[in-house]
RODO-2510 file (C-alpha; in nm, 4 decimals, decimal comma):
residues 261
     n   res          X          Y          Z
     1     m     8,8033    11,2128     4,0715
     2     i     8,8187    10,8841     4,2604
     3     p     8,7809    10,5805     4,0294
     4     t     8,4545    10,3958     4,0923
     5     m     8,4542    10,0328     4,1998
     6     a     8,2909     9,7568     3,9994
     7     y     7,9440     9,6660     4,1273
     8     e     7,7092     9,3780     4,0536
     9     h     7,3733     9,5134     4,1739
    10     i     7,4020     9,8875     4,1142
    11     l     7,5293    10,1241     3,8469
    12     v     7,7377    10,4292     3,9407
    13     e     7,7760    10,7181     3,6988
    14     v     7,9990    11,0095     3,7932
    15     e     7,9362    11,3347     3,6071
    16     p     8,1060    11,6016     3,8209
    17     p     7,9758    11,7818     4,0134
    18     i     7,7105    11,5090     4,0595
    19     a     7,6932    11,1310     4,0596
    20     t     7,4034    10,8919     4,0048
    21     i     7,3522    10,5568     4,1757
    22     t     7,1008    10,3308     3,9999
    23     l     6,9647    10,0194     4,1685
    24     n     7,0052     9,7474     3,9079
    25     r     6,8124     9,4265     3,9795
    26     p     6,5356     9,4739     3,7220
    27     k     6,4252     9,1088     3,7135
    28     v     6,3165     9,1325     4,0802
    29     l     6,2004     9,4966     4,0691
    30     n     6,5175     9,6090     4,2461
    31     a     6,4451     9,4010     4,5556
    32     l     6,6798     9,5220     4,8268
    33     s     6,9037     9,2290     4,9050
    34     p     7,1768     9,2702     5,1679
    35     e     7,4308     9,2572     4,8863
    36     l     7,2646     9,5470     4,7041
    37     i     7,2543     9,7596     5,0197
    38     r     7,6210     9,6829     5,0861
    39     e     7,7010     9,8070     4,7372
    40     v     7,4966    10,1258     4,7889
    41     t     7,6783    10,1988     5,1145
    42     a     8,0152    10,1247     4,9526
    43     a     7,9355    10,3557     4,6598
    44     l     7,8277    10,6355     4,8929
    45     a     8,1464    10,5952     5,0948
    46     e     8,3449    10,6233     4,7727
    47     l     8,1523    10,9312     4,6616
    48     e     8,1890    11,0842     5,0084
    49     r     8,5650    11,0930     4,9509
    50     d     8,5398    11,2344     4,5976
    51     d     8,5730    11,6121     4,6248
    52     e     8,4543    11,6539     4,2669
    53     v     8,1141    11,5075     4,3570
    54     r     7,8989    11,7505     4,5511
    55     a     7,5534    11,5897     4,5249
    56     v     7,4205    11,2430     4,4443
    57     v     7,1033    11,1138     4,2759
    58     l     6,9663    10,7771     4,3896
    59     t     6,7253    10,6035     4,1519
    60     g     6,5940    10,2651     4,0523
    61     g     6,5657    10,3622     3,6882
    62     p     6,2691    10,4801     3,4794
    63     k     6,0220    10,2004     3,5673
    64     v     6,0605    10,1131     3,9360
    65     f     6,2510    10,2458     4,2351
    66     a     6,2469     9,9377     4,4587
    67     a     5,9541     9,7098     4,5317
    68     g     6,0824     9,6227     4,8793
    69     a     6,3152     9,3860     5,0560
    70     d     6,4114     9,0507     4,9111
    71     i     6,1454     8,8389     5,0881
    72     s     6,2857     8,5114     4,9538
    73     d     6,6009     8,5879     5,1495
    74     m     6,4132     8,6416     5,4774
    75     a     6,1101     8,4121     5,4801
    76     d     6,2617     8,1260     5,6794
    77     r     6,5038     8,3165     5,8993
    78     t     6,4725     8,3030     6,2775
    79     a     6,4680     8,6035     6,5097
    80     v     6,8184     8,5185     6,6297
    81     e     6,9457     8,4966     6,2730
    82     q     6,7959     8,8342     6,1934
    83     l     6,9433     8,9864     6,5091
    84     n     7,2893     8,8503     6,4358
    85     r     7,2669     8,9510     6,0731
    86     d     7,1381     9,3010     6,1544
    87     q     7,0573     9,3601     5,7896
    88     t     6,8965     9,7005     5,8412
    89     g     7,1748     9,8205     6,0715
    90     a     7,3913     9,8626     5,7637
    91     w     7,1503    10,1282     5,6387
    92     a     7,2703    10,3807     5,8991
    93     s     7,5599    10,4902     5,6793
    94     i     7,3123    10,5879     5,4049
    95     a     7,1323    10,8245     5,6394
    96     s     7,4664    10,9703     5,7560
    97     f     7,5930    11,0513     5,4039
    98     s     7,7035    11,4149     5,4333
    99     k     7,6336    11,5388     5,0789
   100     p     7,2866    11,6140     4,9392
   101     l     7,1118    11,2914     4,8347
   102     v     6,8268    11,3314     4,5853
   103     a     6,5852    11,0437     4,5229
   104     a     6,4383    11,0013     4,1742
   105     v     6,1331    10,7796     4,2190
   106     s     5,9415    10,6138     3,9363
   107     g     5,6959    10,3296     3,9849
   108     y     5,6940    10,1381     4,3116
   109     a     5,8918    10,2447     4,6189
   110     l     5,7601     9,9980     4,8727
   111     g     5,8814     9,8646     5,2068
   112     g     6,2574     9,9012     5,2176
   113     g     6,2351    10,0981     4,8936
   114     c     6,0131    10,3526     5,0665
   115     e     6,2487    10,3641     5,3656
   116     l     6,5412    10,4248     5,1319
   117     v     6,3512    10,7209     4,9849
   118     l     6,2852    10,8552     5,3356
   119     m     6,6607    10,8609     5,3993
   120     c     6,7162    11,0997     5,1094
   121     d     6,7200    11,4779     5,1433
   122     l     6,4984    11,5681     4,8491
   123     v     6,2549    11,3499     4,6551
   124     i     6,1544    11,3959     4,2917
   125     a     5,8678    11,1611     4,2077
   126     g     5,7326    11,0702     3,8683
   127     d     5,3550    11,0718     3,8364
   128     t     5,3637    10,6910     3,8200
   129     a     5,5227    10,6593     4,1642
   130     r     5,3510    10,4560     4,4357
   131     i     5,5029    10,4841     4,7823
   132     g     5,4186    10,2762     5,0878
   133     q     5,4963    10,0331     5,3684
   134     p     5,3231     9,6987     5,2963
   135     e     5,5147     9,5028     5,5632
   136     i     5,2010     9,4594     5,7767
   137     n     5,0574     9,2369     5,5024
   138     i     5,3308     8,9762     5,5509
   139     g     5,3316     8,9729     5,9299
   140     v     5,6066     9,2201     6,0142
   141     i     5,6565     9,5956     6,0433
   142     p     5,8973     9,8350     5,8721
   143     g     6,2489     9,7660     5,9959
   144     a     6,4673    10,0319     5,8334
   145     g     6,3095    10,3476     5,9700
   146     g     5,9575    10,3528     5,8305
   147     t     5,7806    10,3727     6,1684
   148     q     6,0083    10,6582     6,2751
   149     r     6,0613    10,8718     5,9648
   150     w     5,6998    10,8712     5,8448
   151     p     5,5568    11,0362     6,1592
   152     r     5,8446    11,2835     6,1782
   153     t     5,7707    11,3954     5,8238
   154     a     5,4001    11,3367     5,7622
   155     g     5,2614    11,3323     6,1175
   156     k     5,1075    11,0644     6,3397
   157     y     4,7820    10,9999     6,1582
   158     a     4,9257    10,9767     5,8090
   159     a     5,2002    10,7486     5,9429
   160     m     4,9430    10,5248     6,1139
   161     e     4,7457    10,4980     5,7900
   162     i     5,0540    10,4111     5,5865
   163     v     5,2020    10,1620     5,8335
   164     l     4,8825     9,9952     5,9585
   165     s     4,6995     9,9649     5,6263
   166     g     4,9980     9,8691     5,4137
   167     a     4,8366    10,0497     5,1201
   168     p     5,0626    10,2617     4,8996
   169     v     4,9899    10,6256     4,8204
   170     t     5,0203    10,8041     4,4884
   171     a     5,2953    11,0520     4,4128
   172     r     5,0445    11,3350     4,4464
   173     r     4,9302    11,2150     4,7890
   174     a     5,2922    11,1754     4,8979
   175     y     5,3503    11,5345     4,7897
   176     e     5,0543    11,6488     4,9982
   177     l     5,1988    11,4642     5,2980
   178     g     5,5362    11,6338     5,2580
   179     i     5,7244    11,3186     5,1575
   180     v     5,7868    11,4369     4,8006
   181     n     5,9274    11,7734     4,6864
   182     k     5,8035    11,7637     4,3266
   183     v     5,5759    11,5464     4,1143
   184     v     5,6870    11,5445     3,7518
   185     p     5,6060    11,3526     3,4331
   186     a     5,7430    11,0014     3,4766
   187     e     5,9756    11,0205     3,1783
   188     m     6,1377    11,3355     3,3213
   189     t     6,1965    11,2062     3,6743
   190     i     6,5654    11,1206     3,6559
   191     e     6,6590    11,4243     3,4482
   192     i     6,4807    11,6642     3,6854
   193     a     6,6437    11,4926     3,9840
   194     k     6,9830    11,5390     3,8175
   195     r     6,9003    11,9020     3,7453
   196     t     6,8085    11,9479     4,1108
   197     a     7,1337    11,7839     4,2216
   198     r     7,3349    12,0112     3,9908
   199     q     7,1654    12,3169     4,1387
   200     l     7,2615    12,2002     4,4869
   201     a     7,6147    12,1223     4,3714
   202     e     7,6635    12,4891     4,2830
   203     k     7,6305    12,5846     4,6508
   204     p     7,9279    12,6055     4,8911
   205     p     8,0048    12,2419     4,9893
   206     l     8,0864    12,3075     5,3552
   207     a     7,7745    12,5168     5,4032
   208     l     7,5683    12,2444     5,2328
   209     r     7,7075    11,9838     5,4700
   210     m     7,6425    12,1889     5,7800
   211     a     7,2967    12,2928     5,6652
   212     k     7,2033    11,9275     5,6123
   213     e     7,3428    11,8317     5,9527
   214     a     7,1520    12,1138     6,1219
   215     v     6,8176    12,0223     5,9676
   216     l     6,8593    11,6522     6,0498
   217     r     6,9591    11,7402     6,4056
   218     s     6,6237    11,9133     6,4525
   219     f     6,4517    11,5731     6,4463
   220     e     6,6650    11,4404     6,7309
   221     t     6,7317    11,7249     6,9765
   222     p     6,5336    11,9771     7,1829
   223     l     6,5001    12,3221     7,0294
   224     t     6,7554    12,4879     7,2582
   225     e     7,0222    12,2296     7,1704
   226     g     6,9405    12,2537     6,8013
   227     l     6,9669    12,6317     6,8060
   228     a     7,3015    12,6150     6,9878
   229     a     7,4380    12,3692     6,7305
   230     e     7,3074    12,5855     6,4470
   231     r     7,4815    12,8944     6,5867
   232     q     7,8061    12,7030     6,6266
   233     s     7,7987    12,5899     6,2628
   234     f     7,7004    12,9394     6,1463
   235     y     7,9965    13,0966     6,3255
   236     f     8,2355    12,8227     6,2119
   237     l     8,1565    12,8898     5,8452
   238     f     8,3103    13,2368     5,8842
   239     a     8,6445    13,0567     5,9005
   240     t     8,6011    12,9216     5,5468
   241     e     8,7224    13,0626     5,2171
   242     d     8,3800    12,9928     5,0670
   243     q     8,2133    13,2333     5,3117
   244     k     8,4457    13,5132     5,2054
   245     e     8,3962    13,4260     4,8388
   246     g     8,0193    13,4016     4,8721
   247     m     7,9709    13,7324     5,0495
   248     h     8,2112    13,9229     4,8266
   249     a     8,0525    13,7700     4,5158
   250     f     7,7151    13,8908     4,6432
   251     l     7,8462    14,2439     4,7018
   252     e     8,0167    14,2451     4,3622
   253     k     7,7041    14,1107     4,1892
   254     r     7,8770    13,8060     4,0431
   255     k     7,8438    13,4296     4,0781
   256     g     8,0500    13,2756     4,3530
   257     a     8,3212    13,0194     4,2757
   258     f     8,3157    12,7778     4,5676
   259     k     8,5957    12,5320     4,6426
   260     g     8,4873    12,3610     4,9619
   261     r     8,7562    12,5327     5,1669
***
């Protein structure tokens, strides 16, 4: 296990085979300051290298996920300052995290908070969750993927409603739109997300990584290229110890013991 760094704006709990990252700025509803995002990316980089961690839960705690970007930090900035700062460019490493990332969403997940959810692989939402992109109400648009990930997941018309109206949707509506995997009682959100992460962590790590890569590739490539990449990964996995273990465990009617090799 790799020792975790000390963080100011997040909490990191490692419970192999999973870890939990909790956004921790409760006084400002977990507003996503550049410093907080830098800590999230640093924590994910650390957990990427930890072979004992096979899946990660990302949460804002039991009351709120994240109510958006830190507007006080942006209100008076110029376009050139924003371009040079490239504050949302740092988010790319979150989307490229190779292990399963499970969002546990309670309360508000708005603006950047919503976009952070959209970067995750599975989403467990408490019945109190409210998810949306209110940027239009303050004279801007989503800047960390909201205009691109919403239509790819929920379709054009739902994305237009979310982005143009700025009104949040309930957890149940988000589930209907395909943004949320499960809606659960609010008090159970984090525990069910952890349970989900543990279930994923039982799978062969290399196959998990390649499965995630293949699904994400489908949003960016034509079908023929995606199918070719899928076949390549499928064949490659036959060179792994986990493939041999998994198939023999199946034939022998026992649970596989996967080592990520």
